[in-house]
N, C-alpha and C positions, 0 to 999 in steps of 0.2 A: 388507602390513598395510593400505594405503590401500583396496585392493579389499574386504578383509574389513569395514572400517568402513563403506564405502558399502553393501555388501550388508546389513549389520545395520540401517542406517538405512532402507533400502528395505523390509525385512521389517517393521519397526516401523510405518512409514507405511502399508504395505499392510494390515496387520492393523487399524490404527486406522481406515482408510478403510471397512473392512467393518462397522464398528460405527456404527450410525446416530446415536448420541448423541455420538460423538467423530469426526465427519468433519473431516479436516484442512482448514484454510482456505488456508494458505500455508506456504512454506518459506523459511528464511533462506539466501540464496545466499552472502553475504559479510558479515562484520562486523569492525569494528576498534574499538579503545578499549574502553570499558565500556558494554555494552548490557544492561539489566535486563529480565527478563520477570516480570510479575505475573500469576499465574493463581490465582484464588480466594484461598486463604490461603498460597499458595506464592510465594516470590520467589527467583530465581536469575539468574545471568549467562547470556546467550545466546552460543552458539557457532555456527559455520558448520554448516548442515544441520539446525538446530533446526526442529521442526515447530510451527506456530502454529495455534491453534483460535479459533473465534468467542468473543469475550469477553476475549481476551488483551490486556493492556496492555503496550506496549513503551516503555521509557524510555531515551533515549540521553544519556550523560553528556558532559562536556567533551571535545572533540577525538575524538568517536566517530561511527560511521556504520554503518548496517545497510541492505543491499540485500535486498529481499524479493520473491518471485514467488508469485502466487496459483496454486493447484493446477490451475485450469482454463485456465491460460495467458492469462487475460483481462487481466492487468495486472502490471506490475513497478513497484515503488516503492523510493525511497531516503529513509530517515529520517536527517536530519542531526543534528548535535550539539545538546544541550540541548533536546530535543524529547520530547513525551509523546503517544503514539498508541494509541488503542484500536481493535482490529480486530473488526468485526461482519460476519458473513456469513450468508446463508440460501440453502440449496440447494433449488431448485425445478425438477424434471425435469432437463433438461440444462444448467441455468443456475446460476451462482453469483453471487447478488446481493451487492454489497459496499457497506457503509455504514461508513465510517471516521470516527472522532472525533479531530481534532487539537486538543488542549488548548492547546499552545504549541509554537513551534519551526517547522521547515521540513520540508516533505515534497514530493518530486518524484514525479510519477505519469506513466506511459506506459500508456495504456489501449487495448485492442483492441476493435474493433467487434463487436457481436452476441455478447458474452460475459457477459451479465447487466448489471444496472444498476451504476453506480459513482458514489458520492456521498461527499463529504468534509464533515462538519459541523465547525464551529468555534464558539467562544462567541458569535460575532456573525453568522454566515452559513452557507449551504450551497452547495457547489460541485457541480453536476450535469453529468456529461459522457457522451459516447458516442464513443469513438475519438479520442483527443487526447493532447497532451503538454504538461504544465504544472507549475508550482511553486506550492505554497500555503505562505504564511508567516503564523503567528499571533504577534503581538507580546505582550509582557508585559501590556499593558493590554487584551488581547482583540481588538484591531484586526486585521482579516484583509486580507492582501495576496495577490493572485493574478496570476501571470505566465503568459500563454499563449504557448507556443512553436509549437504546431501545433494546428489545429482550432479549435473554439469551446467555451468553458466558460460555463455559465449560473451567475451568482453571484446568490443571492437571500437575502433576510431578511424579517422581518415588515414592513419599511418599503418594500420594493420589489425589483425584479429587473432585472439588466442582463446582456447578453451580452458576453463578453470575447473578442475575436477574436485571431488570431495577431499577435504583436508589440505586444499591448496589456497594460496593467496594470489590474486591478480592485481597488477598495478598498471595504471595508465596515466601518462602525463601529457602536457601540451606539446612537448618536444620529442617524445619517443613513443614507439609502438608499444601496445600492451604486452606485458610479459607475465609469466606465472611461475610460482615456486611453492615448496611446501610451507605451510603456515608455521611460524615460529611461536613458541610458548610465550604467552603474555601479550601477543599482538592485539587480541580481542580483550578489551577491558573486562575485569571480573564482574562489575555491576551490569554491564551489557550482556554478558554471557548468562548470568543468573536470570535476568529478565527474559531473555530469549527462551530459556528452558522452562519458565513458569507458564502455566496455561491460563487463558482467560475463560472463566466459566460463563456460559451463555445458555439460554433456552431458545428453542426454535419453534416457530409457528409457520405453517404453510397455508397460503390462501390461493384458491383457484378463482379465476375471473376470466371474462371474455374481453378481448381488446376491440379496437374500433372495426376490425375486419371480421369479427365474430369468432376468431380462433381462441381456444381455451389456453390460458397461461397459468403457470404456478409461480407464486412469489414466496420466497422464504424470508421470514422476519426473525432477526436475531436480537434478543434482549436479555438483560441481566435479571 
């Protein structure tokens, strides 16, 4: 039964990929608790294997979590409880540019190099990266906190720009330019840190196909 479900999911994703207006952006690898998907006028609960498209809004409720991988294998993210995230992507040639909007809550990102641009917008700042590992937190008042675990993240707003290196914390508010300092012990909650360090086990299937122009493409399918 599990194999049948996986094959059906792959078929749906493959057919969607062939449609230019419905190119998949990401797939949900793991979810727990209540995760809602808002797509245009539709609202439903997310389950493992859910396909996400540009413009989708993902809302995590109390004690919930969603692990998501982008279809180009360019980034994996984890959305923690009480968070609201909008996924925006644009496919250009062999790149999938990613521009996410985190309205509130916590989002961990692990980004691969040379897989398209990756930015996270918040009510007070923009985090721009290329190959790094970091956590973004938006508090109820819109204040943005950024914790860099690997690499460098550029945190910018209309008031200024700062680079947040490994082991540092960046902060941006509505009234002051972004700043950075060394991360203090306990600033990242233990349950968040433990989940970041845990791996999501997935299998990978590669499918080759020809697009509308006759060019050969390869699509990776990730499933549990």
